[in-house]
C-alpha positions as CSV (number, residue, x, y, z in Angstrom):
1,M,0.0,0.0,0.0
2,N,1.3,3.4,-0.9
3,S,1.9,5.8,1.9
4,P,-1.2,8.0,2.2
5,A,-1.1,11.8,1.8
6,K,-1.2,13.9,4.9
7,S,-4.5,15.1,6.2
8,H,-6.1,16.1,9.5
9,A,-7.1,12.5,10.1
10,Y,-3.6,11.3,9.3
11,D,-2.2,13.8,11.8
12,L,-4.5,12.5,14.5
13,L,-3.8,8.9,13.8
14,A,-0.1,9.4,13.6
15,F,-0.2,11.2,17.0
16,A,-2.2,8.4,18.6
17,H,0.0,5.7,17.1
18,G,3.2,7.3,18.4
19,L,1.8,8.4,21.8
20,S,4.0,7.3,24.7
21,L,2.8,7.3,28.3
22,N,6.0,9.3,29.2
23,E,4.7,12.2,27.0
24,V,1.3,12.4,28.7
25,P,0.8,15.0,31.5
26,D,0.4,13.5,34.9
27,D,-3.1,14.8,35.4
28,V,-4.2,13.1,32.2
29,K,-2.8,9.8,33.3
30,S,-4.5,10.1,36.7
31,R,-7.8,10.9,34.9
32,A,-7.4,7.9,32.7
33,A,-7.0,5.6,35.7
34,M,-10.2,7.1,37.2
35,C,-12.0,6.5,33.9
36,L,-10.9,2.9,34.1
37,L,-12.1,2.6,37.7
38,D,-15.5,4.2,36.9
39,A,-15.9,1.9,33.8
40,L,-15.2,-1.3,35.7
41,G,-17.7,-0.3,38.4
42,C,-20.3,0.4,35.7
43,G,-19.4,-2.9,34.1
44,L,-19.8,-4.9,37.3
45,F,-23.2,-3.4,37.9
46,G,-24.2,-3.7,34.2
47,S,-23.2,-7.4,34.3
48,T,-26.2,-8.0,36.6
49,Q,-28.7,-6.9,34.0
50,E,-30.7,-9.1,31.7
51,W,-29.1,-7.8,28.5
52,S,-25.7,-8.7,29.8
53,R,-26.8,-12.2,30.8
54,I,-28.4,-12.8,27.4
55,L,-25.3,-11.6,25.5
56,G,-22.9,-13.5,27.7
57,D,-24.9,-16.7,27.3
58,E,-24.9,-16.2,23.5
59,M,-21.1,-15.7,23.3
60,A,-20.4,-18.6,25.6
61,A,-22.6,-20.8,23.4
62,D,-20.7,-19.5,20.4
63,G,-17.6,-21.2,21.7
64,S,-15.1,-18.4,21.0
65,I,-12.6,-19.5,23.6
66,G,-9.6,-17.2,24.1
67,H,-7.6,-15.2,26.8
68,S,-10.0,-12.3,27.5
69,S,-12.3,-11.9,30.5
70,V,-16.0,-11.2,30.6
71,I,-17.0,-9.3,33.7
72,G,-18.8,-11.5,36.1
73,R,-18.2,-14.8,34.3
74,P,-15.5,-17.5,34.7
75,Q,-15.0,-18.3,31.0
76,L,-12.3,-16.7,28.9
77,L,-13.4,-15.7,25.5
78,S,-11.8,-14.4,22.3
79,A,-10.9,-10.7,22.5
80,P,-13.7,-9.5,20.1
81,A,-16.4,-11.5,22.0
82,A,-15.1,-10.3,25.4
83,A,-15.1,-6.7,24.2
84,L,-18.7,-7.1,22.9
85,C,-19.9,-8.4,26.3
86,N,-18.0,-5.9,28.4
87,G,-18.8,-2.9,26.3
88,T,-22.5,-3.8,26.6
89,A,-22.2,-4.2,30.4
90,I,-20.3,-0.9,30.9
91,H,-23.0,1.0,28.9
92,G,-25.6,-1.2,30.5
93,F,-27.3,1.3,32.8
94,E,-26.6,4.9,31.7
95,L,-23.9,5.3,34.4
96,D,-20.7,5.4,32.2
97,D,-18.8,8.6,31.4
98,L,-19.3,11.0,28.5
99,I,-17.9,14.1,26.9
100,A,-20.5,16.7,26.3
101,E,-19.3,18.7,23.3
102,S,-18.5,15.7,21.2
103,I,-21.6,13.9,22.4
104,I,-19.8,10.6,23.1
105,H,-19.5,7.8,25.7
106,P,-15.8,6.8,25.4
107,A,-15.4,4.4,28.4
108,A,-17.9,1.8,27.3
109,C,-16.1,1.1,24.0
110,V,-12.5,2.2,24.3
111,I,-11.9,0.5,27.6
112,P,-13.4,-2.9,26.9
113,S,-11.6,-3.1,23.5
114,A,-8.3,-2.2,25.1
115,I,-8.7,-4.6,28.1
116,A,-9.6,-7.5,25.8
117,V,-6.6,-7.1,23.6
118,A,-4.3,-6.3,26.6
119,E,-5.3,-9.6,28.2
120,A,-4.9,-11.5,24.9
121,I,-1.3,-10.4,24.5
122,D,-0.5,-10.1,28.2
123,A,0.2,-6.4,28.0
124,S,1.3,-4.2,30.9
125,G,-0.8,-1.7,32.7
126,A,1.2,1.1,31.2
127,Q,0.5,-0.2,27.7
128,L,-3.2,-0.4,28.6
129,L,-3.3,3.1,29.9
130,A,-1.6,4.6,26.8
131,A,-4.1,2.8,24.5
132,V,-7.0,4.1,26.5
133,I,-5.8,7.7,26.4
134,A,-5.2,7.4,22.7
135,G,-8.7,5.9,22.1
136,Y,-10.4,8.7,24.1
137,E,-8.5,11.3,22.1
138,V,-9.4,9.9,18.8
139,M,-13.1,9.4,19.7
140,H,-13.5,12.9,21.1
141,R,-12.0,14.5,18.1
142,I,-14.0,12.5,15.6
143,G,-17.2,13.4,17.6
144,L,-16.2,17.1,17.3
145,A,-15.4,16.8,13.6
146,I,-18.5,15.0,12.6
147,G,-20.7,17.7,14.1
148,V,-24.2,17.7,15.4
149,E,-26.1,16.9,12.1
150,P,-25.9,13.1,12.6
151,S,-27.5,13.4,16.0
152,K,-30.3,15.6,14.7
153,R,-31.0,13.0,12.0
154,G,-31.3,10.2,14.6
155,F,-27.8,8.7,14.5
156,H,-26.1,7.8,17.8
157,V,-22.9,9.8,17.4
158,T,-21.2,7.6,20.0
159,S,-21.5,4.5,17.9
160,L,-20.4,6.4,14.7
161,A,-17.1,7.6,16.3
162,A,-16.5,4.5,18.5
163,P,-15.3,1.9,16.1
164,V,-12.4,4.0,14.9
165,A,-11.4,4.9,18.5
166,C,-11.6,1.2,19.6
167,T,-9.5,0.2,16.6
168,V,-6.8,2.7,17.5
169,A,-6.7,1.4,21.1
170,A,-6.6,-2.2,20.0
171,G,-4.1,-1.5,17.2
172,K,-1.8,0.4,19.5
173,L,-1.7,-2.6,21.9
174,L,-1.1,-5.0,19.0
175,G,1.8,-2.9,17.8
176,L,0.5,-2.3,14.3
177,P,2.8,-0.2,12.1
178,L,1.2,3.1,11.2
179,E,0.4,1.9,7.7
180,K,-1.6,-1.1,9.0
181,L,-3.3,1.1,11.7
182,L,-4.5,3.4,8.9
183,S,-5.8,0.4,7.1
184,A,-7.5,-0.9,10.2
185,V,-9.2,2.5,10.7
186,G,-10.4,2.4,7.1
187,L,-12.1,-0.9,7.9
188,A,-13.6,0.4,11.1
189,C,-15.2,3.4,9.3
190,S,-17.4,0.9,7.5
191,T,-18.6,-0.6,10.8
192,A,-19.9,2.8,12.1
193,S,-23.6,2.5,12.8
194,G,-26.4,3.0,15.3
195,I,-29.8,4.8,15.1
196,K,-31.5,6.3,18.1
197,S,-34.8,4.5,17.7
198,F,-34.4,3.6,21.4
199,A,-35.3,7.2,22.2
200,A,-38.4,7.5,20.1
201,G,-40.8,7.0,23.1
202,Y,-42.2,3.6,22.3
203,G,-39.9,1.6,24.5
204,G,-36.2,1.5,24.0
205,G,-35.6,-2.2,24.5
206,M,-31.9,-3.2,25.0
207,V,-30.3,-2.1,21.8
208,K,-28.6,1.1,23.1
209,R,-26.5,-1.1,25.5
210,L,-25.4,-3.1,22.5
211,H,-24.2,-0.1,20.5
212,L,-21.1,0.3,22.6
213,G,-20.4,-3.4,22.8
214,R,-20.6,-3.8,19.0
215,S,-18.2,-0.9,18.5
216,A,-15.7,-2.4,20.9
217,E,-16.0,-5.8,19.1
218,A,-15.6,-4.1,15.7
219,G,-12.5,-2.2,16.9
220,V,-10.8,-5.3,18.1
221,R,-11.7,-7.4,15.0
222,M,-10.7,-4.7,12.5
223,A,-7.3,-4.3,14.2
224,Q,-6.8,-8.1,14.2
225,L,-7.7,-8.3,10.5
226,A,-5.3,-5.5,9.6
227,A,-2.6,-7.2,11.5
228,R,-3.0,-10.2,9.1
229,G,-2.9,-8.0,6.1
230,F,-6.5,-7.3,5.4
231,L,-6.6,-3.9,3.7
232,G,-8.9,-1.0,4.2
233,P,-9.0,2.5,2.6
234,P,-6.3,4.6,4.3
235,H,-8.4,7.8,4.2
236,G,-11.6,6.3,5.6
237,I,-12.2,9.2,8.0
238,D,-11.9,12.3,5.9
239,S,-11.8,11.3,2.2
240,R,-14.7,11.6,-0.3
241,F,-17.4,9.3,1.0
242,G,-15.4,9.0,4.2
243,L,-16.9,8.9,7.7
244,L,-17.1,12.6,8.1
245,E,-18.7,13.4,4.7
246,V,-21.2,10.6,4.8
247,F,-22.5,11.2,8.3
248,G,-21.5,14.8,9.0
249,G,-22.3,16.3,5.6
250,A,-21.9,20.0,5.3
251,G,-21.6,20.4,9.1
252,A,-18.4,18.3,9.3
253,R,-15.3,20.1,10.4
254,P,-12.3,17.9,9.7
255,E,-9.9,20.5,11.0
256,R,-11.1,19.7,14.5
257,L,-9.5,16.2,14.2
258,S,-6.0,17.7,14.7
259,A,-6.6,21.2,16.2
260,K,-4.2,21.8,19.2
261,I,-3.3,18.1,19.3
262,G,-1.0,17.3,22.2
263,E,-2.0,20.6,23.9
264,T,-5.6,19.8,24.8
265,W,-6.6,16.4,26.0
266,A,-10.0,14.6,25.9
267,M,-9.4,13.2,29.4
268,R,-9.7,16.7,30.8
269,D,-13.2,17.0,29.3
270,V,-14.7,13.8,30.8
271,W,-17.9,14.0,32.6
272,Y,-18.7,11.4,35.3
273,K,-22.4,10.7,35.7
274,V,-24.0,11.0,39.1
275,Y,-27.4,9.6,38.1
276,P,-28.3,6.6,36.0
277,I,-30.0,8.6,33.3
278,C,-29.3,10.4,30.0
279,G,-26.7,13.2,30.2
280,W,-29.1,15.8,29.0
281,I,-31.3,15.1,32.1
282,Q,-28.6,15.2,34.7
283,P,-28.9,19.0,35.4
284,V,-32.7,18.7,35.6
285,V,-32.5,16.1,38.3
286,Q,-29.7,17.9,40.2
287,S,-31.7,21.1,40.2
288,L,-34.9,19.4,41.4
289,E,-33.0,17.7,44.2
290,V,-31.8,21.1,45.4
291,L,-35.2,22.8,45.1
292,R,-37.2,20.0,46.8
293,G,-34.9,20.1,49.9
294,P,-33.5,17.2,52.0
295,R,-36.7,15.2,52.1
296,P,-38.7,13.8,49.2
297,L,-42.0,15.4,48.3
298,T,-45.3,13.7,47.6
299,V,-47.3,14.1,44.4
300,A,-49.9,16.1,46.4
301,D,-47.3,18.6,47.4
302,I,-46.5,19.6,43.8
303,K,-48.6,21.8,41.6
304,A,-46.4,22.2,38.5
305,V,-42.9,21.7,37.2
306,E,-41.4,23.7,34.3
307,V,-38.2,22.5,32.7
308,G,-36.2,24.6,30.3
309,V,-33.8,22.8,28.1
310,S,-32.3,22.8,24.6
311,E,-34.4,22.3,21.5
312,Y,-32.8,18.9,21.0
313,A,-33.7,17.7,24.5
314,L,-37.3,19.0,24.1
315,Q,-37.7,17.0,21.0
316,N,-36.1,13.8,22.2
317,N,-36.5,13.6,25.9
318,G,-40.1,14.6,26.5
319,N,-41.9,11.3,26.8
320,P,-44.2,11.6,29.8
321,A,-45.1,7.9,29.9
322,P,-42.1,5.6,29.4
323,V,-42.8,1.9,29.2
324,D,-39.4,0.4,30.1
325,T,-36.0,1.1,31.7
326,M,-34.5,2.6,28.6
327,S,-37.3,5.0,27.8
328,A,-37.5,6.0,31.5
329,Q,-33.8,6.9,31.6
330,Y,-34.4,9.2,28.6
331,S,-37.6,10.8,29.9
332,I,-37.4,14.3,31.5
333,P,-40.9,14.0,33.0
334,Y,-40.2,10.6,34.5
335,C,-36.8,11.5,35.8
336,A,-38.2,14.8,37.3
337,A,-40.8,12.7,39.1
338,V,-38.1,10.4,40.5
339,A,-36.0,13.4,41.6
340,L,-38.9,15.0,43.5
341,T,-40.2,11.9,45.2
342,T,-37.4,9.5,45.8
343,D,-33.6,8.9,45.5
344,P,-32.7,9.4,41.8
345,R,-29.2,7.9,42.3
346,N,-30.9,4.5,43.0
347,P,-31.0,2.3,39.9
348,A,-34.0,0.5,41.3
349,C,-36.1,3.6,40.4
350,F,-35.8,2.6,36.8
351,H,-36.9,-1.0,37.1
352,R,-39.9,-1.7,34.9
353,D,-42.2,-2.0,37.9
354,A,-41.1,1.4,39.2
355,V,-41.6,2.9,35.8
356,N,-45.2,1.9,35.8
357,D,-45.9,3.4,39.3
358,P,-49.2,5.4,39.0
359,A,-48.0,8.2,41.3
360,K,-44.9,8.9,39.2
361,R,-46.9,8.8,36.1
362,E,-49.3,11.4,37.6
363,L,-46.5,13.7,38.6
364,A,-44.8,13.3,35.2
365,R,-47.9,14.7,33.6
366,K,-47.4,17.9,35.6
367,V,-44.0,18.5,34.0
368,A,-44.0,21.1,31.2
369,I,-40.9,21.3,28.9
370,V,-39.8,24.4,27.1
371,V,-36.8,25.7,25.3
372,D,-34.6,28.0,27.4
373,P,-32.6,30.5,25.2
374,E,-29.5,30.4,27.4
375,V,-29.5,26.6,27.6
376,E,-30.0,26.4,23.8
377,A,-27.2,28.9,23.2
378,V,-24.5,26.7,25.0
379,Y,-25.7,23.3,23.5
380,P,-23.9,21.0,22.8
381,S,-20.7,22.1,24.6
382,K,-22.8,22.3,27.7
383,F,-25.9,20.3,28.7
384,G,-27.9,22.8,30.9
385,A,-31.3,23.1,32.3
386,R,-33.5,25.7,34.0
387,V,-36.1,24.3,36.5
388,K,-39.1,26.0,38.1
389,L,-41.0,24.2,40.9
390,T,-44.4,25.4,42.0
391,L,-45.9,23.8,45.2
392,E,-49.5,23.6,46.2
393,N,-48.8,25.8,49.2
394,G,-48.0,28.6,46.8
395,S,-44.2,28.7,47.0
396,V,-42.3,29.0,43.8
397,S,-38.5,28.3,43.4
398,E,-36.3,28.3,40.3
399,L,-32.7,27.2,39.5
400,K,-30.6,27.1,36.4
401,V,-27.6,24.8,36.0
402,L,-25.5,25.0,32.8
403,E,-23.0,22.4,33.9
404,S,-24.0,19.8,36.3
405,H,-22.0,18.0,39.0
406,G,-19.5,15.6,37.5
407,T,-18.6,17.8,34.6
408,P,-15.1,19.4,34.4
409,A,-16.7,22.7,35.6
410,D,-18.1,21.1,38.7
411,P,-16.0,17.9,39.0
412,C,-16.6,14.9,41.3
413,S,-13.9,14.5,43.9
414,E,-11.8,11.4,43.7
415,Q,-13.5,10.1,46.8
416,E,-16.9,10.5,45.2
417,L,-15.7,8.4,42.2
418,V,-14.3,5.8,44.6
419,D,-17.6,5.7,46.5
420,K,-19.5,5.3,43.2
421,F,-17.2,2.5,42.3
422,K,-17.7,0.7,45.6
423,L,-21.5,1.0,45.3
424,L,-21.6,-0.4,41.8
425,A,-18.9,-3.0,42.2
426,G,-20.6,-4.2,45.4
427,S,-23.3,-5.6,43.2
428,R,-20.9,-8.5,42.3
429,L,-17.9,-8.4,44.6
430,Q,-17.3,-8.8,48.3
431,P,-15.9,-5.7,50.0
432,A,-12.4,-7.1,50.2
433,A,-12.4,-7.7,46.5
434,V,-13.8,-4.3,45.8
435,A,-11.0,-2.7,47.8
436,D,-8.3,-4.8,46.1
437,L,-9.6,-4.0,42.6
438,A,-9.8,-0.2,43.4
439,R,-6.2,-0.2,44.6
440,A,-5.0,-2.1,41.5
441,V,-6.8,0.2,39.1
442,R,-5.5,3.3,40.8
443,S,-1.9,2.0,40.3
444,V,-2.5,0.5,36.9
445,A,0.5,2.2,35.3
446,T,2.8,0.1,37.4
447,I,1.1,-3.3,36.9
448,R,3.3,-5.8,35.0
449,S,0.3,-7.7,33.5
450,V,-3.2,-6.6,32.9
451,R,-4.2,-10.2,33.7
452,D,-3.4,-9.5,37.3
453,L,-6.1,-6.8,37.3
454,T,-8.8,-8.6,35.4
455,G,-8.6,-11.9,37.3
456,V,-10.6,-10.3,40.0
457,L,-13.5,-9.7,37.6
458,R,-13.8,-13.4,37.0
459,E,-12.4,-15.3,39.9
460,R,-13.9,-13.3,42.7
461,C,-17.2,-12.4,41.2
462,G,-20.1,-14.0,43.0
463,P,-23.8,-14.0,42.1
464,Q,-25.6,-10.7,42.1
465,R,-25.5,-8.8,45.4
466,N,-27.4,-5.8,46.7
467,E,-30.5,-6.8,44.7
468,R,-32.5,-3.9,46.1
469,R,-30.5,-1.5,44.0
470,T,-30.6,-3.4,40.7
471,A,-33.1,-3.0,37.9
C-alpha cells in the first residue's frame, strides 16, 4: 500500500500511534486511571442486568474461547467476544462517562476493547493506559469533527465515532505499524452505525446497550484483520465518501481532528455521571433535588414543574409515559418525578415495575418542557437546564444549572468516584475484592500484567448482590 497523503485525520492517527505514556501529562494519566475505575464499576453493575446475561450466554454458546475476561463470568473468550460483552455491560445502565461537546461515551467502548486485547497479548498496565488515552483522544476528536447533524437526523454519534477509536486502542496494543493502523481504521469506518430509535418513546428495548459493545467488538476485530494484512482504505475518515462526509455532511469540520493536538486532552473534558440517566437530564434532576430540599415530596405537594432545556432535549426527551427502563432513563418528565419523590441515584427507580408506578406517572404529567434560550445557546458544549418548581402551598422556586455536577466545571472528587465504584462493584464483589480492585486500578500504570487486574473480575465475582438497588 502506498503511503497516504497527509490530512487532519492522518495527523490525528499518527499522533495516537506514536503516543507514549511518558509524554502524557500526569493529570491526564490520573484521569485515565479514574476512567478505568469508573468503567469497571459500571461494568460490574451492568453485568447483573438481563441484557448482559443474554449476551454472555450467546457468546459462551458460540464457543469463541480465548484469553480475555467477561466481567462476572468465569470463562475466557476471544478478544472480540469479550469486548462485545464488556462494552454492553459498561454501557448497561446509563452510568458510564461521557464528553458533552463531542456527544460521546468513550469508556464503554475504548476501555473494553483495550482490556480485551491487553489480556490476549499479556500487556502491561502502562500499555493499557496509553491505549485508553489514545482511544479517548481519537473518539472525542471524531465526535467534534462529525458535528451535530448526525445526532439531529437520529444517528447515535457515540457509535459512529467509537469503532475507529476502539480500533486505534486495539491496534496500538497489537503494535500495528502506522500503515496497518490506517488500514484498520479504514475498515472500522465501514462498521460505524447506530440509530436512536431507542429514544423514540415507544420503548427502547436493549439495543442502546449493544451499540457500545458492538463498537468495541468491531475495533478489536478490524485491528486483528489489519494485522493479518486485510486492507482498508487509508483515508476512511476524511476522504470523499469517508466517515465525516457521509454522516456529518456540510456540518463536518475535519480541522477539529487535529486542532491543538498534544495541547488539549480529551481526558480533561470527561464528565462522570451522578445519576443513571441520559446526560441531558442530569442537570434537571440535580436542580430538582436542590429545590425540593433534603426530604422527598409527595405528588400532592406539587402543583407544577417547568423545565427549560435545549431544543434537542425538548424533541427527544419529553416522553411523559415511558414503558421500560431505557425509555424512563431518557424521559425528562419521569426523571423529574423520581428526583422529587425518591432517590434518583438509585438504579431501582428505573426498574420496569417502578416505571409503571401510578404516582410517578401522575407527577410526570405535571412537568412542562420548554426551550430555554440560554441553555439552547450553549448546547452541545454544555448540557444545561432551568427548572421552576411550584408547590400547592403557593411557594415558587427556580434554579438554572448550565454544567451539572460531575462535569469538568463542577467535578466529582476522587472520593466521590471511589464511592460510586464501591457501590456499583458491590453488586458483584465482596468488600475485600472491591478494595483490592480499586487499589489495583489506581496504580494501573505500574502493573506488570493486565491479567493480574482482570482476574478479580472473573475469579472473585459471585452472584448478584445488593438486589434492592438493581433493575
